[in-house]
C-alpha atoms as a printed R data frame, in Angstrom:
    type eleno elety resid chain resno      x       y       z
1   ATOM     1    CA   MET     A     1 16.248 -25.335 -38.540
2   ATOM     2    CA   LYS     A     2 13.784 -26.762 -35.675
3   ATOM     3    CA   ALA     A     3 15.959 -28.275 -32.354
4   ATOM     4    CA   LEU     A     4 14.346 -29.975 -29.407
5   ATOM     5    CA   THR     A     5 16.324 -27.799 -26.892
6   ATOM     6    CA   LEU     A     6 16.915 -28.069 -22.594
7   ATOM     7    CA   LYS     A     7 15.706 -24.197 -21.673
8   ATOM     8    CA   LYS     A     8 15.866 -24.426 -18.156
9   ATOM     9    CA   TYR     A     9 17.533 -27.363 -15.707
10  ATOM    10    CA   SER     A    10 15.019 -28.955 -13.055
11  ATOM    11    CA   LYS     A    11 14.752 -32.211 -11.598
12  ATOM    12    CA   SER     A    12 10.957 -32.312 -11.128
13  ATOM    13    CA   SER     A    13 10.640 -29.691 -14.832
14  ATOM    14    CA   PRO     A    14 12.307 -29.007 -16.786
15  ATOM    15    CA   VAL     A    15 11.749 -26.893 -19.482
16  ATOM    16    CA   ILE     A    16 12.298 -28.395 -22.745
17  ATOM    17    CA   GLU     A    17 10.700 -27.011 -25.722
18  ATOM    18    CA   PHE     A    18 11.189 -27.134 -29.717
19  ATOM    19    CA   ILE     A    19 12.871 -24.166 -31.085
20  ATOM    20    CA   ASP     A    20 13.999 -22.629 -34.280
21  ATOM    21    CA   VAL     A    21 18.129 -22.480 -34.190
22  ATOM    22    CA   PRO     A    22 20.203 -21.268 -37.291
23  ATOM    23    CA   LYS     A    23 21.459 -23.896 -38.989
24  ATOM    24    CA   PRO     A    24 25.103 -24.355 -37.378
25  ATOM    25    CA   LYS     A    25 28.550 -23.499 -38.571
26  ATOM    26    CA   ILE     A    26 31.441 -25.389 -38.693
27  ATOM    27    CA   LYS     A    27 35.206 -26.053 -37.746
28  ATOM    28    CA   SER     A    28 38.054 -26.950 -39.885
29  ATOM    29    CA   ASN     A    29 38.191 -30.065 -37.661
30  ATOM    30    CA   GLU     A    30 33.892 -30.903 -38.425
31  ATOM    31    CA   MET     A    31 30.945 -32.090 -40.686
32  ATOM    32    CA   LEU     A    32 27.550 -30.411 -40.617
33  ATOM    33    CA   VAL     A    33 25.414 -33.144 -41.074
34  ATOM    34    CA   GLN     A    34 21.855 -33.602 -42.090
35  ATOM    35    CA   VAL     A    35 20.230 -35.851 -39.340
36  ATOM    36    CA   TYR     A    36 18.398 -38.520 -40.332
37  ATOM    37    CA   ALA     A    37 17.458 -40.321 -37.402
38  ATOM    38    CA   ALA     A    38 18.645 -39.582 -33.547
39  ATOM    39    CA   GLY     A    39 18.682 -43.203 -30.723
40  ATOM    40    CA   VAL     A    40 17.720 -41.220 -27.579
41  ATOM    41    CA   ASN     A    41 19.056 -42.483 -24.259
42  ATOM    42    CA   PRO     A    42 18.907 -42.345 -20.685
43  ATOM    43    CA   ILE     A    43 21.360 -40.001 -20.221
44  ATOM    44    CA   ASP     A    44 19.064 -37.649 -22.437
45  ATOM    45    CA   ASN     A    45 16.634 -37.662 -19.851
46  ATOM    46    CA   ILE     A    46 19.202 -36.898 -16.725
47  ATOM    47    CA   ILE     A    47 20.839 -34.354 -18.449
48  ATOM    48    CA   PRO     A    48 17.631 -31.652 -18.014
49  ATOM    49    CA   THR     A    49 17.715 -33.235 -14.668
50  ATOM    50    CA   GLY     A    50 20.851 -30.905 -13.982
51  ATOM    51    CA   LEU     A    51 22.500 -34.172 -12.081
52  ATOM    52    CA   PHE     A    52 25.387 -34.342 -14.701
53  ATOM    53    CA   LYS     A    53 25.606 -30.925 -14.579
54  ATOM    54    CA   PRO     A    54 28.681 -29.866 -12.770
55  ATOM    55    CA   VAL     A    55 29.999 -32.652 -15.209
56  ATOM    56    CA   LEU     A    56 28.973 -31.587 -18.807
57  ATOM    57    CA   GLN     A    57 29.226 -28.384 -19.516
58  ATOM    58    CA   PHE     A    58 26.184 -26.640 -21.788
59  ATOM    59    CA   GLN     A    59 25.035 -23.389 -22.739
60  ATOM    60    CA   LEU     A    60 21.420 -23.327 -22.355
61  ATOM    61    CA   PRO     A    61 19.667 -23.241 -24.773
62  ATOM    62    CA   ALA     A    62 20.861 -26.795 -25.646
63  ATOM    63    CA   THR     A    63 20.476 -29.534 -28.043
64  ATOM    64    CA   LEU     A    64 19.098 -32.314 -27.015
65  ATOM    65    CA   GLY     A    65 20.662 -35.793 -27.710
66  ATOM    66    CA   SER     A    66 23.175 -37.988 -28.284
67  ATOM    67    CA   ASP     A    67 23.578 -40.602 -31.129
68  ATOM    68    CA   LEU     A    68 22.177 -39.828 -34.672
69  ATOM    69    CA   SER     A    69 22.573 -41.170 -38.232
70  ATOM    70    CA   GLY     A    70 22.822 -39.223 -41.101
71  ATOM    71    CA   VAL     A    71 25.054 -37.909 -44.590
72  ATOM    72    CA   VAL     A    72 27.277 -35.075 -44.564
73  ATOM    73    CA   VAL     A    73 26.218 -32.035 -46.120
74  ATOM    74    CA   GLU     A    74 29.227 -30.315 -45.801
75  ATOM    75    CA   VAL     A    75 32.902 -30.669 -44.816
76  ATOM    76    CA   GLY     A    76 35.738 -28.402 -42.583
77  ATOM    77    CA   SER     A    77 38.650 -28.010 -44.635
78  ATOM    78    CA   GLN     A    78 40.863 -30.122 -42.394
79  ATOM    79    CA   VAL     A    79 38.660 -33.242 -43.027
80  ATOM    80    CA   THR     A    80 40.057 -36.252 -45.204
81  ATOM    81    CA   ARG     A    81 38.085 -39.257 -44.248
82  ATOM    82    CA   PHE     A    82 34.180 -38.139 -45.399
83  ATOM    83    CA   LYS     A    83 32.490 -36.174 -48.332
84  ATOM    84    CA   PRO     A    84 29.195 -34.748 -49.241
85  ATOM    85    CA   GLY     A    85 26.602 -37.564 -49.764
86  ATOM    86    CA   ASP     A    86 28.662 -40.281 -47.344
87  ATOM    87    CA   ALA     A    87 25.820 -41.618 -44.768
88  ATOM    88    CA   VAL     A    88 27.600 -41.220 -41.520
89  ATOM    89    CA   PHE     A    89 26.720 -42.789 -37.920
90  ATOM    90    CA   ALA     A    90 28.247 -41.055 -34.455
91  ATOM    91    CA   SER     A    91 27.825 -40.527 -31.560
92  ATOM    92    CA   ILE     A    92 27.930 -36.549 -30.211
93  ATOM    93    CA   PHE     A    93 27.359 -37.191 -26.522
94  ATOM    94    CA   ASP     A    94 29.606 -35.039 -24.038
95  ATOM    95    CA   LEU     A    95 30.781 -32.265 -26.592
96  ATOM    96    CA   GLY     A    96 28.260 -29.523 -26.229
97  ATOM    97    CA   ILE     A    97 26.384 -30.566 -29.034
98  ATOM    98    CA   GLY     A    98 22.992 -32.397 -29.335
99  ATOM    99    CA   SER     A    99 21.482 -34.426 -32.628
100 ATOM   100    CA   PHE     A   100 17.884 -34.210 -31.871
101 ATOM   101    CA   ALA     A   101 17.946 -30.884 -34.668
102 ATOM   102    CA   GLU     A   102 17.369 -31.235 -38.281
103 ATOM   103    CA   TYR     A   103 20.770 -31.060 -38.434
104 ATOM   104    CA   ALA     A   104 23.888 -31.451 -36.647
105 ATOM   105    CA   VAL     A   105 27.395 -30.678 -35.819
106 ATOM   106    CA   VAL     A   106 29.501 -33.826 -36.345
107 ATOM   107    CA   PRO     A   107 33.721 -34.043 -35.407
108 ATOM   108    CA   GLU     A   108 35.306 -36.463 -37.618
109 ATOM   109    CA   ASN     A   109 37.403 -38.096 -34.855
110 ATOM   110    CA   THR     A   110 33.617 -39.441 -33.681
111 ATOM   111    CA   ALA     A   111 31.825 -40.265 -37.020
112 ATOM   112    CA   ALA     A   112 32.181 -43.713 -39.080
113 ATOM   113    CA   LEU     A   113 30.390 -44.532 -42.107
114 ATOM   114    CA   LYS     A   114 27.337 -45.597 -41.226
115 ATOM   115    CA   PRO     A   115 27.300 -50.394 -41.992
116 ATOM   116    CA   THR     A   116 25.306 -50.453 -45.647
117 ATOM   117    CA   ASN     A   117 23.267 -52.976 -44.090
118 ATOM   118    CA   LEU     A   118 21.592 -50.913 -42.129
119 ATOM   119    CA   ASP     A   119 19.026 -48.204 -42.088
120 ATOM   120    CA   PHE     A   120 19.390 -44.822 -40.740
121 ATOM   121    CA   VAL     A   121 16.857 -45.966 -37.913
122 ATOM   122    CA   GLN     A   122 19.220 -48.683 -37.111
123 ATOM   123    CA   ALA     A   123 22.238 -46.991 -37.285
124 ATOM   124    CA   ALA     A   124 20.725 -44.680 -34.870
125 ATOM   125    CA   SER     A   125 20.263 -46.881 -32.475
126 ATOM   126    CA   ILE     A   126 23.732 -48.012 -32.196
127 ATOM   127    CA   PRO     A   127 26.556 -45.302 -31.115
128 ATOM   128    CA   MET     A   128 25.913 -44.918 -26.859
129 ATOM   129    CA   VAL     A   129 25.219 -48.748 -26.660
130 ATOM   130    CA   GLY     A   130 27.571 -49.787 -29.309
131 ATOM   131    CA   LEU     A   131 30.439 -47.996 -27.492
132 ATOM   132    CA   THR     A   132 29.687 -48.579 -24.540
133 ATOM   133    CA   SER     A   133 29.887 -51.888 -24.951
134 ATOM   134    CA   TRP     A   134 33.143 -51.758 -26.580
135 ATOM   135    CA   GLN     A   135 34.663 -49.773 -23.776
136 ATOM   136    CA   ALA     A   136 33.565 -51.459 -21.105
137 ATOM   137    CA   LEU     A   137 33.853 -54.969 -22.388
138 ATOM   138    CA   LYS     A   138 37.078 -55.045 -24.448
139 ATOM   139    CA   GLU     A   139 38.957 -51.432 -23.799
140 ATOM   140    CA   ARG     A   140 39.121 -51.275 -19.868
141 ATOM   141    CA   GLY     A   141 37.151 -55.358 -19.044
142 ATOM   142    CA   ASN     A   142 39.801 -56.392 -21.385
143 ATOM   143    CA   LEU     A   143 37.213 -59.580 -21.854
144 ATOM   144    CA   LYS     A   144 38.672 -62.904 -23.048
145 ATOM   145    CA   ALA     A   145 37.041 -65.738 -24.218
146 ATOM   146    CA   GLY     A   146 36.243 -68.108 -21.372
147 ATOM   147    CA   GLN     A   147 35.434 -65.668 -19.089
148 ATOM   148    CA   LYS     A   148 32.285 -64.492 -17.113
149 ATOM   149    CA   VAL     A   149 30.423 -61.497 -17.529
150 ATOM   150    CA   PHE     A   150 26.990 -59.921 -15.796
151 ATOM   151    CA   ILE     A   151 25.664 -57.597 -17.640
152 ATOM   152    CA   PRO     A   152 21.914 -56.938 -16.189
153 ATOM   153    CA   ALA     A   153 18.873 -55.404 -17.388
154 ATOM   154    CA   GLY     A   154 19.830 -57.896 -21.038
155 ATOM   155    CA   SER     A   155 16.337 -56.609 -23.033
156 ATOM   156    CA   GLY     A   156 18.126 -52.820 -22.600
157 ATOM   157    CA   GLY     A   157 19.174 -51.225 -24.316
158 ATOM   158    CA   ILE     A   158 22.631 -51.729 -23.334
159 ATOM   159    CA   GLY     A   159 21.936 -55.025 -22.228
160 ATOM   160    CA   THR     A   160 20.777 -56.386 -26.149
161 ATOM   161    CA   PHE     A   161 24.475 -54.598 -27.183
162 ATOM   162    CA   ALA     A   162 26.128 -55.827 -24.786
163 ATOM   163    CA   ILE     A   163 25.204 -59.333 -24.406
164 ATOM   164    CA   GLN     A   164 26.219 -59.798 -28.507
165 ATOM   165    CA   LEU     A   165 28.876 -58.536 -27.639
166 ATOM   166    CA   ALA     A   166 30.347 -60.225 -24.943
167 ATOM   167    CA   LYS     A   167 29.196 -63.000 -26.961
168 ATOM   168    CA   HIS     A   168 31.445 -62.447 -29.843
169 ATOM   169    CA   LEU     A   169 33.871 -61.935 -27.749
170 ATOM   170    CA   GLY     A   170 33.563 -65.532 -26.607
171 ATOM   171    CA   ALA     A   171 32.732 -65.006 -22.748
172 ATOM   172    CA   THR     A   172 30.080 -66.844 -20.992
173 ATOM   173    CA   VAL     A   173 27.123 -64.590 -20.550
174 ATOM   174    CA   ALA     A   174 24.338 -63.927 -17.499
175 ATOM   175    CA   THR     A   175 21.715 -61.484 -17.600
176 ATOM   176    CA   THR     A   176 18.157 -60.629 -16.173
177 ATOM   177    CA   THR     A   177 15.295 -59.944 -16.988
178 ATOM   178    CA   SER     A   178 11.362 -59.984 -16.687
179 ATOM   179    CA   THR     A   179  9.604 -63.509 -17.262
180 ATOM   180    CA   GLY     A   180  8.211 -62.506 -20.650
181 ATOM   181    CA   ASN     A   181 12.168 -61.482 -21.922
182 ATOM   182    CA   VAL     A   182 13.402 -64.653 -21.116
183 ATOM   183    CA   ASP     A   183 13.214 -66.765 -24.761
184 ATOM   184    CA   PHE     A   184 14.147 -62.507 -26.132
185 ATOM   185    CA   VAL     A   185 17.543 -62.491 -24.382
186 ATOM   186    CA   ARG     A   186 18.383 -66.222 -24.707
187 ATOM   187    CA   LYS     A   187 17.943 -65.572 -28.360
188 ATOM   188    CA   LEU     A   188 20.664 -62.599 -28.169
189 ATOM   189    CA   GLY     A   189 23.361 -65.383 -26.286
190 ATOM   190    CA   ALA     A   190 22.614 -64.723 -23.264
191 ATOM   191    CA   ASP     A   191 23.660 -68.294 -21.469
192 ATOM   192    CA   THR     A   192 22.503 -67.844 -18.252
193 ATOM   193    CA   VAL     A   193 19.350 -65.848 -17.242
194 ATOM   194    CA   VAL     A   194 17.889 -65.134 -14.827
195 ATOM   195    CA   ASP     A   195 14.057 -64.204 -14.033
196 ATOM   196    CA   TYR     A   196 14.080 -60.846 -11.248
197 ATOM   197    CA   LYS     A   197 10.784 -61.707 -10.638
198 ATOM   198    CA   LYS     A   198 11.343 -65.066  -9.094
199 ATOM   199    CA   GLN     A   199 15.376 -65.746  -8.242
200 ATOM   200    CA   GLU     A   200 18.033 -62.696  -6.564
201 ATOM   201    CA   PHE     A   201 20.085 -63.343  -9.564
202 ATOM   202    CA   ASP     A   202 23.366 -63.201  -6.465
203 ATOM   203    CA   LYS     A   203 21.644 -66.512  -5.275
204 ATOM   204    CA   VAL     A   204 22.181 -68.095  -8.187
205 ATOM   205    CA   LEU     A   205 25.670 -66.562 -10.049
206 ATOM   206    CA   HIS     A   206 29.085 -67.512  -8.784
207 ATOM   207    CA   ASN     A   207 33.108 -67.239  -9.380
208 ATOM   208    CA   TYR     A   208 32.025 -64.195 -12.514
209 ATOM   209    CA   ASP     A   209 35.042 -62.318 -13.907
210 ATOM   210    CA   LEU     A   210 33.255 -59.086 -14.808
211 ATOM   211    CA   VAL     A   211 29.993 -57.426 -14.048
212 ATOM   212    CA   LEU     A   212 28.685 -54.056 -15.970
213 ATOM   213    CA   GLY     A   213 26.374 -52.670 -14.084
214 ATOM   214    CA   THR     A   214 23.475 -50.740 -15.619
215 ATOM   215    CA   THR     A   215 20.561 -50.494 -12.945
216 ATOM   216    CA   LYS     A   216 20.637 -48.720 -10.070
217 ATOM   217    CA   GLY     A   217 19.792 -49.790  -6.281
218 ATOM   218    CA   ASP     A   218 21.312 -52.264  -3.947
219 ATOM   219    CA   ALA     A   219 22.315 -54.637  -7.661
220 ATOM   220    CA   ILE     A   220 25.953 -53.035  -7.328
221 ATOM   221    CA   GLU     A   221 26.814 -54.129  -4.133
222 ATOM   222    CA   LYS     A   222 25.440 -57.235  -4.550
223 ATOM   223    CA   SER     A   223 26.979 -58.124  -7.161
224 ATOM   224    CA   ILE     A   224 30.794 -58.938  -4.895
225 ATOM   225    CA   GLY     A   225 29.589 -61.586  -4.223
226 ATOM   226    CA   ILE     A   226 28.962 -63.223  -7.457
227 ATOM   227    CA   LEU     A   227 32.717 -62.037  -8.276
228 ATOM   228    CA   LYS     A   228 36.087 -63.628  -7.790
229 ATOM   229    CA   PRO     A   229 38.708 -61.712  -6.400
230 ATOM   230    CA   GLY     A   230 40.674 -60.589  -9.501
231 ATOM   231    CA   SER     A   231 37.729 -59.566 -11.640
232 ATOM   232    CA   LYS     A   232 35.943 -56.216 -12.252
233 ATOM   233    CA   ILE     A   233 32.924 -54.089 -11.854
234 ATOM   234    CA   LEU     A   234 32.184 -51.361 -13.964
235 ATOM   235    CA   SER     A   235 29.292 -49.464 -13.365
236 ATOM   236    CA   LEU     A   236 27.696 -46.849 -15.724
237 ATOM   237    CA   VAL     A   237 25.597 -46.145 -13.183
238 ATOM   238    CA   GLY     A   238 27.846 -45.318 -10.430
239 ATOM   239    CA   PRO     A   239 28.982 -44.089  -7.742
240 ATOM   240    CA   LEU     A   240 31.038 -41.787  -9.518
241 ATOM   241    CA   ASP     A   241 34.988 -42.096  -8.207
242 ATOM   242    CA   ALA     A   242 37.948 -40.020  -7.496
243 ATOM   243    CA   PRO     A   243 39.287 -41.332 -11.098
244 ATOM   244    CA   PHE     A   244 36.851 -40.083 -12.779
245 ATOM   245    CA   ALA     A   245 37.198 -36.391 -11.416
246 ATOM   246    CA   ARG     A   246 40.415 -36.376 -12.021
247 ATOM   247    CA   ALA     A   247 40.191 -38.069 -15.777
248 ATOM   248    CA   ARG     A   248 37.607 -35.090 -16.109
249 ATOM   249    CA   LYS     A   249 40.238 -32.730 -14.619
250 ATOM   250    CA   LEU     A   250 37.321 -31.744 -12.537
251 ATOM   251    CA   ASN     A   251 38.061 -29.452  -9.281
252 ATOM   252    CA   GLY     A   252 39.176 -30.736  -5.872
253 ATOM   253    CA   ILE     A   253 35.872 -30.548  -4.623
254 ATOM   254    CA   LEU     A   254 34.510 -32.435  -6.167
255 ATOM   255    CA   THR     A   255 37.191 -35.047  -6.437
256 ATOM   256    CA   PHE     A   256 36.816 -35.187  -3.102
257 ATOM   257    CA   VAL     A   257 32.427 -35.641  -2.889
258 ATOM   258    CA   PHE     A   258 32.870 -38.587  -6.018
259 ATOM   259    CA   GLY     A   259 35.380 -40.322  -3.731
260 ATOM   260    CA   LEU     A   260 33.026 -39.836  -0.346
261 ATOM   261    CA   MET     A   261 30.336 -41.568  -2.714
262 ATOM   262    CA   SER     A   262 31.957 -44.470  -3.814
263 ATOM   263    CA   ARG     A   263 33.466 -44.730  -0.686
264 ATOM   264    CA   LYS     A   264 31.613 -47.694   0.075
265 ATOM   265    CA   ILE     A   265 31.336 -49.807  -3.077
266 ATOM   266    CA   ASN     A   266 35.075 -49.313  -2.676
267 ATOM   267    CA   ARG     A   267 36.031 -50.777   0.639
268 ATOM   268    CA   LEU     A   268 33.123 -53.543   0.049
269 ATOM   269    CA   SER     A   269 35.234 -54.782  -3.128
270 ATOM   270    CA   LYS     A   270 38.863 -53.853  -1.893
271 ATOM   271    CA   LYS     A   271 36.864 -56.716   0.992
272 ATOM   272    CA   LYS     A   272 36.676 -59.372  -2.010
273 ATOM   273    CA   GLY     A   273 39.611 -58.362  -3.999
274 ATOM   274    CA   VAL     A   274 37.832 -57.615  -6.382
275 ATOM   275    CA   ASP     A   275 38.603 -53.857  -8.810
276 ATOM   276    CA   TYR     A   276 35.261 -50.717  -9.107
277 ATOM   277    CA   SER     A   277 35.611 -48.187 -11.654
278 ATOM   278    CA   PHE     A   278 32.877 -45.660 -12.847
279 ATOM   279    CA   LEU     A   279 32.452 -45.525 -16.791
280 ATOM   280    CA   PHE     A   280 31.827 -42.513 -19.096
281 ATOM   281    CA   VAL     A   281 31.194 -43.397 -21.762
282 ATOM   282    CA   ARG     A   282 33.410 -41.371 -24.738
283 ATOM   283    CA   PRO     A   283 32.378 -40.698 -28.864
284 ATOM   284    CA   ASN     A   284 35.475 -42.989 -31.105
285 ATOM   285    CA   GLY     A   285 35.105 -42.929 -34.128
286 ATOM   286    CA   ALA     A   286 37.006 -45.358 -34.734
287 ATOM   287    CA   GLN     A   287 36.233 -48.016 -32.044
288 ATOM   288    CA   LEU     A   288 32.632 -46.964 -34.326
289 ATOM   289    CA   SER     A   289 33.535 -48.548 -37.368
290 ATOM   290    CA   GLU     A   290 35.499 -51.090 -35.541
291 ATOM   291    CA   ILE     A   291 31.363 -51.785 -34.167
292 ATOM   292    CA   GLY     A   292 29.992 -51.171 -37.809
293 ATOM   293    CA   LYS     A   293 32.003 -54.270 -39.298
294 ATOM   294    CA   LEU     A   294 30.468 -56.525 -36.594
295 ATOM   295    CA   LEU     A   295 27.701 -54.978 -37.875
296 ATOM   296    CA   GLU     A   296 27.783 -55.671 -41.321
297 ATOM   297    CA   ALA     A   297 28.888 -59.147 -40.615
298 ATOM   298    CA   ASP     A   298 26.095 -59.596 -38.740
299 ATOM   299    CA   ARG     A   299 27.698 -60.397 -35.796
300 ATOM   300    CA   ILE     A   300 25.518 -58.269 -33.727
301 ATOM   301    CA   THR     A   301 21.997 -57.151 -35.201
302 ATOM   302    CA   PRO     A   302 20.418 -53.583 -33.633
303 ATOM   303    CA   VAL     A   303 17.244 -54.241 -31.274
304 ATOM   304    CA   ILE     A   304 14.533 -51.304 -31.905
305 ATOM   305    CA   ASP     A   305 11.704 -50.710 -29.387
306 ATOM   306    CA   LYS     A   306  9.897 -48.083 -30.949
307 ATOM   307    CA   VAL     A   307 10.352 -44.979 -33.599
308 ATOM   308    CA   PHE     A   308  8.721 -41.752 -33.168
309 ATOM   309    CA   PRO     A   309  8.490 -39.068 -35.344
310 ATOM   310    CA   PHE     A   310 10.595 -36.370 -34.822
311 ATOM   311    CA   GLU     A   311  7.248 -34.038 -33.769
312 ATOM   312    CA   GLN     A   312  7.241 -36.697 -30.595
313 ATOM   313    CA   THR     A   313 10.803 -36.615 -29.404
314 ATOM   314    CA   LYS     A   314  9.614 -35.415 -25.745
315 ATOM   315    CA   GLN     A   315  7.111 -38.848 -26.022
316 ATOM   316    CA   ALA     A   316  9.900 -40.965 -27.285
317 ATOM   317    CA   LEU     A   317 11.659 -39.478 -24.312
318 ATOM   318    CA   ALA     A   318  8.799 -40.012 -21.227
319 ATOM   319    CA   TYR     A   319  8.537 -43.443 -23.275
320 ATOM   320    CA   LEU     A   320 11.859 -44.250 -22.690
321 ATOM   321    CA   ALA     A   321 12.087 -42.875 -18.707
322 ATOM   322    CA   GLU     A   322  9.184 -45.596 -18.440
323 ATOM   323    CA   GLY     A   323 11.961 -48.328 -18.337
324 ATOM   324    CA   HIS     A   324  9.840 -50.934 -20.625
325 ATOM   325    CA   ALA     A   325 11.908 -50.022 -23.633
326 ATOM   326    CA   LYS     A   326 13.078 -53.517 -25.304
327 ATOM   327    CA   GLY     A   327 15.692 -52.325 -27.191
328 ATOM   328    CA   LYS     A   328 16.454 -49.207 -28.393
329 ATOM   329    CA   VAL     A   329 14.254 -46.300 -29.018
330 ATOM   330    CA   VAL     A   330 14.732 -44.194 -31.921
331 ATOM   331    CA   VAL     A   331 13.127 -40.854 -32.984
332 ATOM   332    CA   LYS     A   332 13.136 -40.252 -37.130
333 ATOM   333    CA   ILE     A   333 13.849 -36.690 -38.808
334 ATOM   334    CA   HIS     A   334 14.128 -36.933 -41.637
335 ATOM   335    CA   ASP     A   335 12.638 -39.379 -44.470
C-alpha cells in the first residue's frame, strides 16, 4: 500500500516521501481501517522537524498523519464495538502510527462510528480539533454556562470547532481574527471579535474565566491580563511544563528542562492568581462518540477550507503551514 512517510528529521528540510509499505497487521484490540480521508493538522508539520522527538516515539520511516475516517475491513479478536463494514472516524495521534496511508491500524478505544450526516471528508476533519477542544474546554477547563472564554485565531482549525463547542456549553466567547473573517467567526457564535489588525486583544477583553492558547509569540503572556483571579490558561502551543513531563513519565532531565521553559509563564500566572498548564491532546473514542452526537444534532458544523487528493498530501501540509486556512485542510484518499 502507499503511505506518506517521514524518513529523516530536519528543522529545515525533513525527508518526506511516498513509499510502498506492507499492509499493516493488527493486534487483538485493533482494527484495520481502509482510510477514505485524513485530516491535516499543525502537528503533522511539527513532527518532521524533530521538535517533539524526545516526546513522541516514532520508528523511521514512519507514516505521518493523525486523523482519519474510513471503513473497517478487519477486527482483532477482542474488538467488540465494531465490525467489518462499519464507517468510523478516529485520532491515532501519539500512537506511533499514521493516517496518510491507504490503510491504517486503529485501536478500538480510539475510534467512534462516523456521524451519519457527515461524509468521510467532513468526518476526517474532526478528531484532532474536536478532542482538543473537548479536553480543553470541558474536561480540564470545566467551562460552565455563563463563563467567559477567550479562543484566539477563531477562523483556524481549532478555533472554528472550539467556538462552537464553547457556545454549546453556554459560554460567552471572544476571539481574534483578521478583518476579512470577522463576520465568519461571528456566524460560528463568537460574541466578541477582536480584529487583530486594528486592536490588541488585551486592551479590549477583561475578566475572563478561561483562555485557550492557540497562537505562538507573546499572546500567552498577554492573556494573563484579561483573566480574573482563579481562572485558567490552557496552552496548546507551549511552553511545555513539568506536569506534562511527569504525566508522560519522561526522564528527570526533560522534566527539569520543561520546568525551566515554563518558569516565566508560571511566575506571571501565579502573581495574578491564574493557573497555567500545557495541554497535549490524547486519542479517546468515548469522547469522540459524544462529539459525534453533537455533530449529528447539528450543534456543531465542520468547517473545511480545502480538500487535496492523496497524491498531493505534501502540498496539503505546505498549504496548512502558510497559516491562512479557514477551518480544516483534508486529504481525500479513497472514493
